[in-house]
N, C-alpha and C positions, 0 to 999 in steps of 0.2 A: 147329627141331631135326630131324635126318633119321633118323626111325625108331629112336630111342633112348629106353629107359625108365631113368630116373635115379631112385634113392632115395638122397638125401643122408646121409651118416652123421649129420651134425648134426640132421637132422630125427628120425633113430631116436633119438638121445640125448635130444632134447627130451621124448620120450614116456615116458622112464624115471620111475618113480614117486618118485624121489628128486632130481629136477631142479628147479633154480630158473631161471626164464627171463624176462627183461625185454627185449622187443625195441625199445622205444622210448627208448634212452639218446642224449641229445642230445650231439653232439660239442661239446666245449668247449676244444679245443686252439687255440692261437693261433700266435704267431710261431715257436715251437719245434717246432710239428707233433708228430711221433712222439714225441720226448723229453717234450714237454708231457703226453702221455698217462700217462707214467711218474709225473710229479708229481701229476697228478689221482688216478690209481689207487692208487699206493702211499703217498703222502704226504697225500692229501686236502686239497690246495691248488689254487686256480685259477691259471692262468698269468699271466705279467707282462703288463702292457699293451703294453709295447714290449721287443722282443728275447727271447732265450731265456735262462731261468733257468740253464740248464746251462752256458751260456758266461759269463754275467754273475756269477752267484752259485753256483758249483759247491761251494764249501766252506762254505756256510751249515750251521746246524744244522737238520736236518730230522728230525722225528719220523715214522717210516714203518711200514708194515706188516711189513717184515723185521725192523726193531728190536723192534717189539712181540713178534713171534713168538720172536725170540731171547731176549728178557727174560722172557717169561711162558711160554713152551713150550719153551725151551732148544733152538732149532732151529739147524741150519747152513744159511746161506742162499747160493743159487747164481743166477748169471746166465748164461744160455746165449744166444749171438747170434752170427749169421753175419757181422755187421758188424765193423769194427775198432773198437777201444775209443775212438779218437780221434773217431770219428763223433759229432756232436753233444756231444762231451766225455762220453760216457757212462761211460768208465772212472771218471772223478773223481767222477761223480754216483753211480755204483753204490757206491763207498766211503762217500760221505756218507749213503747210504740204508741202510747196513749190510750190504751184501753181502760175504760172506767169500771166495768163489771166483768168478772171471769166466773163462768159457771163450768165446773169441771167434774171430775169422776165422782165424788161424793154427792153431788147435786142431782145425780141420775139414779133411776132404779134399774138394777142389773137383771133385766127380764129376757134378753138375748145375748149370749156370750160368743165371742169370735176370739180365735188366736191363742197363742201360748200365754198371753197376759190376762185373758179372760176379760176383755173390753165390750162395751155395749155395740150390738149390731146397728147398722145404719138404719134399717126400718124403725126400730125402737127409738133410737137416737132422734130421728125426725119427728117421730109420733110425740115424743116428750118435748121436744122443741116447740111443737105447735101448742101443746098444753101449756107451756109457760108463756106463750104469746097470749093465749086465750084467758088465762087467768091473771094477766097483767104483770107477771114476773119480769118480763122483757117487752120492749116495745109498747111503752105506754101510749095512751090515746093523744094524738097531736104531736108526738115526739119524732124528731128527725133522728134517724138511727143509722149507725153502721154495725152490722153483724157479721162476724167472722165464724163459720160453722165448720168444724174439722171432722170429717169422717173417718172411720177406722177399718171397716171390713176389708178393705182391699189389700191390707198388709199380708206379706207372706206369713204363714205358708199356705194361704187362699183355702183354708178348710172352713166349712161351714156345716152346722147340724143338718142332718137329713130332713128334718122337719120342716126347715126354712127353704128348701129348694123348691123352685117352680119350673126349672128347665133340668133336663138330663141329656147327656151327650153320649154318642156311641163309644164303645171301647177302643174304636179305631183311632180316637182322638188321644194323645198322650195325656196322662193323668193330671199333670200340673197345668196344661193348657185348658182342660176341661173344668178343673176347679176354679181356675181364674175366671173364665168365662161365666160360670154359674154365679160366682160372686159379683162379677160386673153387672150381670142381669138383675141380681138382688138389689144392687145399689142404685141401678137406673130406675128400678120401680119405685124405691124409697125417695129418690129426688123428684121423680115425676109426680108422685102423690103430694108431695110437699108443695111443689109449685102449684098443683091444682088448688091446694088449700090457700096459698098467697093470692091467687087470682081471685078469691071470694072477698078478701079485705078491701074496704074502700081506698086504701092507700096504695093499692097496687099500681095503678095508672102512673103513678110518679115513683115507682120502686124499680131500681135496676138490680138484676140478679146476675152474679158472676159465678160461672162454673169452671173450675180448672183443676189440674192435679198438682202434687207436689213434686212428682217426677215420673218418668215412664214407668210402664207396668212390667210385670213378670220377672223383675229383678234379673239376677244371673241366668234365669232360664230363657231369656228373649232371644239372645244370639243363635243359640242352637235350634230353637223352634222355627224362626223365620226361614230356615234352609230346608226344612223337611216338607214333605207333600202336604201333611195336614195343616201346616202353619203358613205356607206360602199364600199370600193375598189376604191373609188375617192378621199375622203378626208382623209388624213393621221391622225393618232393618234398622230404622232411625230411632233415636231416642226422643221421641216426640210425645208431647202431652197436649191435649186441646185447650183451647181458650174460648169459652162461650159466654156472651152477654145478652141476656133477655131484656126486653124493653130498652134496648140501646138507642140513644138518640141518633146514631148513625148506623144503619144497618148495612152489612156488608159481608161478603165471603172473601176472607183474605188468604190467599193461596200460597203466598211466599213464606219463606222461612223467616221466623222471628225468635227471639230469646225470651225466656222467662222475665228477664230484667226489662223488657220493653213493656210488659203488661202494666206495670206501675204508671208509666208516663202516659200510656193510653188511656188508663182509667181516669187520671188527672184530666186529661183532655176531654173525655166523654162527660165528666161531671162539671166541666166549667171551672176547674181549679188550676189552670195553667199559671196563674200568677203566684202560686204557693212558692215559698222560698227555695224548695229543693225540687228539681225536675228529674233527678235520677240520672244513672249511669246510661240508661237505654234511650230509645226514641220511639215516639208514638207511631203506630201504624196508620194512623190518620194524616201523617206527614207524607206527601207525595214524593218527597226526596229520600225517604228512608230506603237503604238498600235491603234487599231480601236475604239477609244473611245473620248469623249468629255465632258466637265463639263458645266452644264447649270448656269445661273445667281442664281438659287436657291440651287446650290451645289449639284445638282444631276448629277451622272456620267452616260451617255448613251453610249451604245456600249457593246464590248467584255470585260467586266470588269474581267472575270476569267482568262484572259490572262496576267493581270497585276501583276507585282511583288509588294511587300510592298512599295518600295522605290518609284516605278513608281505612285503607287496610292496616295502616300503622296505628291509627286510633283505636281501632278494634283490638289489635293485638295487645295494646297497651293497657286496655281497659281492665283486665284482671289484676294488674299491679297496682293501678290507680285505685281501684276499689279496696284492695287489701291495705293499702296505707291509709285510706280514709278511715278505715275501721280501727287499724292498730293504733293510730296517733289521734283518734277521736276528732278528726278534722272538721266535722260539722258543728262542733260545739259552739263555735263563734258566728255560725251563719245567721244572718238576720234578714 
């Protein structure tokens, strides 16, 4: 880096006394990639072994976090995305997941473009989300809400307009790594400024903010970068994504390995929704008996496997097949 001092917004937020932070969340998405993350985090299910659930089974019965909040907290549920609703069939999925209002590609002004598909950059995205809140388009006064906001700028090929860059890296850093870190800094600033806005709202004291990723970063470049000099200590060998909760009722730094599927059950726990009809395939990290492990789509188990009993190991290994059958045969349809 060239004579630049950077204090990331997210690093500041991690130091707040009401933050829950789990840095070692194993990526569990499969063929559906980004849309699989919504299944994991919002529905507590592992992805299909083959294909994307959003295309094969979009109209199944899914018991989800938005539905739990609507039923038990009387919320209105919003999805905000710069993509088109036909991407990964997410419009149909959103309805099946209990989303009331979808605000998507046509509803945003394209003032900063990223990527091959020319989608809105994260800074402009969050700025326009703020406008929609301030003008009453979303989050009406006195309304309990669930809002899912899907960022875009971190998608490959990690190229951004020169005019939007606020950091620059030495040419000793591999180009793709420098591009990724530049975009990550841009998104970090966008999230940080949006959280600063949320803190000015009277509802913030009773608002929980969840920040996570749909999967690990750097795509196919990551494995090569983590072994070279420039990447060591910066690029992880593991396919981890962070899980951050601001204004969490339980502040903690969870250092063990967990899976993306555990986020759903943990959020039910934090929101006092444990009595909802579907608790998910995963296990809450607030459960002291939870083993610090997670299973990958390739059936590898990451974490402290030595602490597992034979029964626990078998249950974890079977979870991929169990979740696959639940989705394929719509097993939750009659769950009351």
